[in-house]
N, C-alpha and C positions, 0 to 999 in steps of 0.2 A: 619178241621185243621185251626189254626189261625196263623197269623204272629208272635204273641207273643211266640208260641211254638218254633220258631226257635231261640229265644233269641236275635238274631241280623241278619238283612238283609242288606247287603252292597248294595249301589247303583252301577250300572254298566252303564257307558255312552257308548251307541252304537253310534259310530261316524257317522257323515254325510259322505257319500261316501262309507260306508261299503257294500261290496258285500255279498249277501245272496242267497240261492237257495231253490226252492220249487217244489214239485211234485204236480200237480193239474190237474183237468179236463181241456181239451183244449178248450171246448166251455162252455159258461154260459148257463145253462139249469135248469129247475125245480126251486127250491128255491135258487140256487146258486147266490151269490152277487158278482158283479164286483166292485172292489175298485182299480182303476188304472189298472195295469197289473195283480193284484191278483184276483183270483176266489175263493171266500170263502164259507164255509158251511153256510147254512141258520141260521139266528139268532134263538136261542132257541133250536137247535138240541142237544146241550150238548154232542157231540160225541167225543170231544177232551179232553185231560188231563187238560187243563187250560181254557176251554170254559166258557164264561159268558152267563147268561140267556138272557140279553137284548142288547148286542152289539156283532158284529162279531169279530173274532180273526183270526190272520194270523200266521200260523206255518211255520217257515223257518229254514234252517240249514246253518252252516258256510261252508259246502262242498257239492258238488253235490251228491257224493255217500251217504252221511249221509241222505240227503233228500230222496233218493231212499230207503234206509234201513228203515227209519222211516215210510214211507207211503206204501211201496209195499213189499219189501223183509224183512218182519218182522220175528222175531224168530219163531213165531207160524205158519208161512206160510208153506204149503206143496206143493204148486204149484202156478205159476203166469200165468194167462191167457193172451195170445198174443192179443186176441180180446179186453180185458180190457186195455192193454197197448196202443192200437191204439187210445183210447179215452183220453189219458193223455199226458202231456208234462212236461218237465223239464224247469223251468223258472229261469233265473238269474236276480236279481234286485239289485239296489243300493239305499241305503237310501238317502233321500233328506235333512234330518235334523237330528240333534242329538236327541236321545231318551233315557230317563232315565229308566232303567230296574231294577228290583230286581234281585240280583245275587243268584240263588239257588245252584250253583255248589258246594260251600263249604259244603253244607248240604246233598249232595247225599249219602255219606257213612253212616251218622248217621240216616237219615230219608228215608228208603227204600220206604216208601209210595209215595215219590216224583216220583218214576219210576214205580209205580204199576198201576194196572187197576182199583183201587178204586177211580174213578174219582170224586165222590162226595166230597172226602177229598181235593183233589187238586183244584177242582173248587171253593170250599169255600175259599181256600187260595187266589186264583186268584181274586175272588170278593172283598175280603178285600184289596188286593193290588191295584186294580183298583179304589176303593173308596178312597184310600189314595193318589191317583194321579200318581201312577206308570204307565208307558207306556207299561208294559209287564214284562216278565222274560227272563233271560238267564239261561239255565239249561243243565244238562248232558243228552245226548241221552240215551234212554232206549234200543235202538236197535243197536247202533254202539259205542262200547267201547271207552271211553275217548274223545268222540267228543261232540261238543256243538250245541245246538239248541236255537232258539229264538221264543217266542210268542209275538206278538204285539197286544195289546188290542185296538180295534176300530180304525184301521188304516184308515186314510182318503184317498181319491183318489190321493193326492199328496205326500203321505208318501214315496213311492218308485217309481223309474223309471225303466223301462225295459232295461236290457242290451242285452239279447237274450232269445230265447225260441226254444226248439227243441222237436219234437214228440218223444215219447218213442219207438214207432214202426210205420213203414210206412204201407201203404195199402197192400203191399205184405207180411207183417209179419216180415220184417227185423227190428231188434232192433238197437238202437243207441249204441255207444261205452260204455256209462256209464251203460246202462242196461246190456250189455254183461258182463261187469266187475262185476256188482252186482250179476248177475246170477252165475257167476263162484265162487265168493268169499263167497256167502251165501249158495251155494249148494241147492238153491231152483230152481227146474226145471221149464222151460217154457212149458206150455200146450196150446192147441188150444183154 
């Protein structure tokens, strides 16, 4: 997919001081990259919808529950492991500077591929946007109707500052209030 396919891509100015939320591994391990408070997937894993081959990408949501639905309580989930939740956290960050993003939200209805699992298409679009100098995209969540998410291309350590972080589940297996609510609303059961 190419930017020209969209006919027009409006810029969206993600304001300095914008709060965003992310579900991530609590500890940096394996090939995980630390960029300030963000723990990002290894470069080249190409496991996300807008991943780039040569630079890390940070996926964030405008609301805590959207971050949980995007990362854990997905439509295709049939159960969520409490043991896996114990390794993850919900992170709230604030942007330190304005970032110009491409706004994909107006294209969601006409271009279902933007919310599909055909990542090669959306990754090609992301690569072209990155080469054009965009800092990422704002787009509609594929998991939480009418909610928005952001992907930041190659965020540096100073891109965001931590507001707070909370474990998704404690050592005893008790989940936090956002996880309890997401479990209830998604009807995805918790399993050991």
